[in-house]
N, C-alpha and C positions, 0 to 999 in steps of 0.2 A: 196428568191429563194434558194432552196437547190441544192447541187451538182447533185443529180440524175435527177433534172429537166432540166439540161443542158448537160447531159452525153449521148453519143452514144457509143454503143459497135458495132464494125465492125468486122465481121467474113468473111474473104475471104474463098471460098469453091469451090473445084473442085472434083466432085464425092465423096461427103462426107455424103451421106444420112444416113448411119448407125451411124456414129460418131455424126452427128447433132441431130439425134433423142434423143441420150443420153444427149449431151451437153446442148441443149436448155431447157431441163427440169430441169437442175441443176442451171441455172442462176436465181436468185431471180427477180421476176417481178418488184420490186420496186428499184432495183439497178441502173437502167438507164432508161431514158425516151424512148430511141430508141434502139432497137436491130435489127441491119441490117446485113443480110447475103448477100454477093455478090457472085452470081453464076457465076463462071468464065468459063462457057462453058461446064458444066457438061452434061454427057450422061445418068445419072441415075436420081433418083427422088429428088435430092438435093433441088431444088427450092420448090417443093411441100411439102416436109417435113418441110422446114423452114417456109413456109406460114401457114401450119397447126398448127405449134407451136406458131404462132402469131408474127413472125418476119416480118420485112419489107424486101422484096426481091428485090435486085437490080441486073440487068444483066450486065455483062461485058464480051462480047464474045471474046475480045482480051486477050489471055492467059498471065498470069504473076501476081505474087504476088503484085508488085508495082501498076500495073494497077487496080487490084481488090481493093486495099486499097484506091487508089485515087477515084475510082468510089463510094466506100462507104462513103468517105468524102464528095463528091459532093451530094450524097443522103441525108446525115445528114444536109447539109446546106440549103436544099430546104425547 
């Protein structure tokens, strides 16, 4: 088993549709097994952009960087 087969990238995001559109295309698909974007209550198209780019989208409506990171970790463990 190689590292990328057990690696998850967790990206907490709040209203980051423009930044995500660029960022997600720059991450090599074979770098990690899971690419998880945690939507932290966005009011823009953050979740839709992430999903369209092939990321797993987790929702964490309670605001906060730590809460979003913890939600991403829980998603990766499922």
